[in-house]
N, C-alpha and C positions, 0 to 999 in steps of 0.2 A: 503494501498499500503506500509507499514513500515516493510514489509519483503523485498522490490525489490526499497532501496532506491534513486537507480539511476536511477528508469524508471517510466515515468510517462505517463497516459495517456491522448489521446486525449480532448481536451474542449469538455464539453458535456455528453463525457462518463459515467461520474461517478455521473450524474445525471438520469441516464436511471432508471427507476423502472421494475424489471426484467418482463416480460409475465408469464402470465398466462392462460396457456390452459384449457380448460372444465375436468371436474374430470372423469374420469373411472371407480370408484371402491367406494364400502364402507363396511367399514371395517364389518367384518363378515358376509356380504353377499357373497357366491360364483354365483348368477346371478341377474342383472341388465337389466335396462331399461338405456342405454346411450342417454339422446335425449338433452345435454348439448355444443355440437361441430357442429351444422347442419351440419350430415353428413349423406347422402343419405342412407333411412333401406332400399333400394333394390340392394344395392350397384353396382358394373360397370355392365355393359352389357357383356353379356357370351362372345363374339367376343373381345373384350378388353382381358377378360380373358387368350383368346386360344392365343392370341396376345403375348401378356406377356411371357407364358409360351413358345412361339418358339423360343420366345426371348433369353430366357435364354440358346440356345444351341450356342450361338455367345458373351458369356460373357466373355470370353477371348479377343476380339476383341475392340480395342477403338472405340466408336459411333463414330457418324458423327458429323464435329463439326457445318453445317451450318443447319441442323435443315430439309433439303429441305423438306424431307417425309412429315413433321408435317405441315410447316408450309404451304404446299397447299394444304393437310387436309383442315386446316383450312380456309384457301382463297377463297378452292371452295366453302365450304356450305356455309358462311359470303358473298360470291360476293365482297373479295376486293381482292388486292395487295399482293402477299405472299412477294416482297422485303419488305413493309411495314412491316412485321411480326416481333417479337420476342421472343424467349422461355426462357423461365427460369425455375428454380424449384420453380412452386407456383408461385401466380402470387406476391407474398411477394417481389422474388427475381427480380422481378421487375421493383415494387417500389420501390427497393435498387436502383437500376442500375438509376434509375430515380432522387432519392435523391442526391444520392452519386457523378451525374453530372453537377447538377444545382442548388444546393445549398451548402453553408460553412458558415465557420465564418463570423456573420454581416450578415448575410440572413437572411430573415422570410420567415415562411412556415405557411402557413393557415391551419385549419382543424375545421370541424363546432365540437359542445359541445360533441355531441354523436357518434361521428365515431370513425373509429375503430382503437383500441389500438398501432398499428404497427407504427401508423403515427407518435405520438411522437418519439418513438425509434429510429425511423430511422432519423427523423430530428435531434435529439440530438448526432447522430452517424457523422451524419456528421459537428457536431460544429453551427448547426445555433440554429435559437430561435423559438419555436412553437408558431403560435400566435390560442387560441382557441376563435372562434365565436360563440353568443348562437345560440341557434335554435330555434323556435317558437312551443310549444305543439310537440316537437320529429319530427318537418321537420327543412328539412334545408331552411334558406331564405334568396335565390341568393343575394338582395339586400343589407342583413347583411355581406355578405361575400365582396361584391364588397367595402363596406365601411371599409372594415379592410385594404385593400389593400393600400400598400406604395408603396415609390423608393426601399423601402429595400426586398419586398416581390418579392420569387420569384417561390416557387409554391402552387397550391392551391390541395389540397386533397382534392375529395366528394367520399363521399360509397354513393354507388345507385344501388340497394333500403341498407337504410341505414340497419347499423349492431350495434347495437340489436333494433331497433325502426322498422324496415321494411317496414316504407313510403319511398317515389318518388316523385323524382323529375320527369316530365314529359318531351318532347320533347323541349315545348316552354318554360318553365322556364331552361333546359341546356341551350338552343341558347342565352338567353337572361342574363345568366352567362358567356357564351363565351363571347360574343358580347362586355359586361363590361367590360373586362380584358385587362389589358396593354399587348403590344407584348411582354413584356420582361418578361412575368408571365406566368409558365407551368401549365394548367389547368389539373391535373390528376383524371379522372373517372374509380373509382373502380368499376368494374362490375362482381364483386364475386356469385354474386347473380341476375344476368341479366335475366339468361336464366328460371328461376323463374317466372319471372314477368307477359309476357304474349307469344304467340307464336307469335315468329318473331321479338322479341325486336329487334331494330337495332341502336336507336337514337343514342349511343354514340358513333358506328362508323360510323353513317352519320355525328356526330359533328369532328372527323378526317377528316371527307373528306373535309367539310367547313374552318377550320381553323388548320392553320400552328403549333399552340403554344396546340395543345391540345394530349394528352395520353390517350389511352383506355385500361384498363388491365381485362382479362378476365380468370378464371380458373378452372382447370378442379377436384379441391378436390369438389366441390358440388354438380352440377346435374349428373354431369359423374360418380360420385363414387371413384374418384380414388385419395382421399385424403392421402393415405398412401404412394404415390408415389409420391407426391412431383411437380406437372406439371402447368403450367402457361402460359402465352400469353401476349404480348399487340400489341397495334396498332396505330401507328404514323406516322407522314411525315417521308421519306427519311431522311431529313439530322437530323432529333429526333435520329432514328432508327441508323443512320449512329457514332452519339456519343454514345450512349449507349452501343453498338457492342463490343465499343472499350472496357470497362472494363468489361464486360461479358467475363467470362471464356470458353476457346473451349468446353471443355467436360462436363458442365455444366449439360447436362443430359444424363443419359446411356443410352443404346441400349432398356432395357426392361422399359424404361420412353418413349422413343419416339415410341414403337410401339404399347404399352398398351393406347396412347394420341392418335393417328393417328385412331386407331378400334374405341375408343370410338366416337372420332369425328364425323367417318361419320355411325354412327349405329346410326339414325336418330329415329327407332322407339322405341329405348328403351328412348332416349331422353323426345320422346313425351309423354310415360307412365309414368314417372317418374316425367314430369311437368303437366300432369293430374291428376296422383292420389293426388302429392301435392298440387295441389289448391281446390280437393274435400275435403282432410282432414284439410288442412289448414280453408277454409272457415266453417266447423261442427266445429272445436275446438273454432275459433274466434268465435261464436254464441253460442257456450254454455258456453264459460267463461263470454259474454256479460250476460247470461240470471242467471249464480252467482252472479251479480251485480260490476263483476269488467271489470275493464281498458281495453280496447283492440285493439287498431288504426288495419285498416284495414292493413294486411302485404302483400308485394308482393313478400317475399320473400321464404324461407323455414322453417321459426321460427317465431311465433308470440310473444309478450312482454305482458303478464299478468300484470297490475299495480293493486294491491293492498292499501288500505288505510293510512300502512304507512308501514316502515321497518321491525317493529316488526312482523307484521302478514304474510308480504314475507316471512321472513327468518324461522317463526314457519310454514308455508305453505313449505317451503322446503326442512325441517326437517320431514315434514309428507310424502312429497312424497319420500324421501330417504326410510323412513320406510317401504316404499314399494317396493321398487326397484326399483326407479325411479329415476334419475338424470338429473335433469334442471341447469341452469344456474344463478347464482346471479349477477345483471349487478351493483355493485354500482359502482365498477370502472369505469364504462360508465357514469357516474353521476345519476343513476336511482335505486337511492339505496331500495325503495320501489317496485321495479319490478321484476319479474323474464321471463328468456326468455324461450322459452320452441322448441326445434325441433319439426318438424311435423314427426312424425313416420309414422309404419303403420297402419291398422285400428285397430289393438287390440290396439296398445299403447298410438296413441291419445283418445280411449274409456276408457283406464284405466286410463289417467289423469284426464281426465275431472271426473272421477267417484271419484279418492282421495282426488280431489282439492272442489267436491260438497260436499263429508262429511265433507273435514276438517272446509270448511264456514259454514256449519251448527252447527257443535257443536262449534264456536269462537262465532257465533250469538246467541246462547242459555249460554254461559258464561257471 
């Protein structure tokens, strides 16, 4: 800040470590398979593509500010109240609304050991203090979270299924957590990967119906294949939504975003196909990794976490995958330096990953 002697950032801003996205390129290679950002290998539905193209003819017009068409589609598909839905530029923006509105200097925000790396960024940006709670064997411990709550706690962030672990709290565990939280604490259930869990997962939405201090967030970036458009949504009590809508910019979603997301939400056949294919190859790759002697928890998301004997082995395997044009994600920043997070691709990608890792482990074991 030496060039701006009279300007000072708000407390917490300079403590933020910049977010690092998944790599997309390998030096010296023109063709790669990107399995580092948990993207849908099948992309968006044709109906979403067509809706986006049609919407480009209205790009000279401002978008609607109430997002009614998209909120109605979300509500009809999930059987919820459209007036309790808020939309954002990715679910990240909805998480930002919540932090901006309900946490500030002197407050604490709880997140778990391997939770999404945006949580501390959002917390520090609000001037609040991140409180990290240990997980048990890469699984969230609801009782440990409850034990960390203090009078200063304002928000609990929960990634479910977890990223990068893929593990998940079930409905009864979620209810136990919500029941144990004081009324002054907002539970944010970040369900970015919820649609991959099983057909009809809605424990997060049911939790909102039962508890006024719960916000459930979802995204169009994962199973809907619209990561490049940045669209997400949240569901909460009318009072919570009313507060967050006061900080939401009126034109935060474009006409193209709204059109594509509404069409994607209504194309249930595409969602079912993506869920089914992901489950098939997720289970296949999990079994293949275990057959190679690697640790791999049951994942409920669209990625698996491969655990190696140590960090050096994980990094060497990552290098071997890169040499073959495969990009996965090192997750030392999530407190798992001995692991690699691998997005579930299509059949060819999964078989190729298993082959390269198998070859690597065989060579490693011979030395």
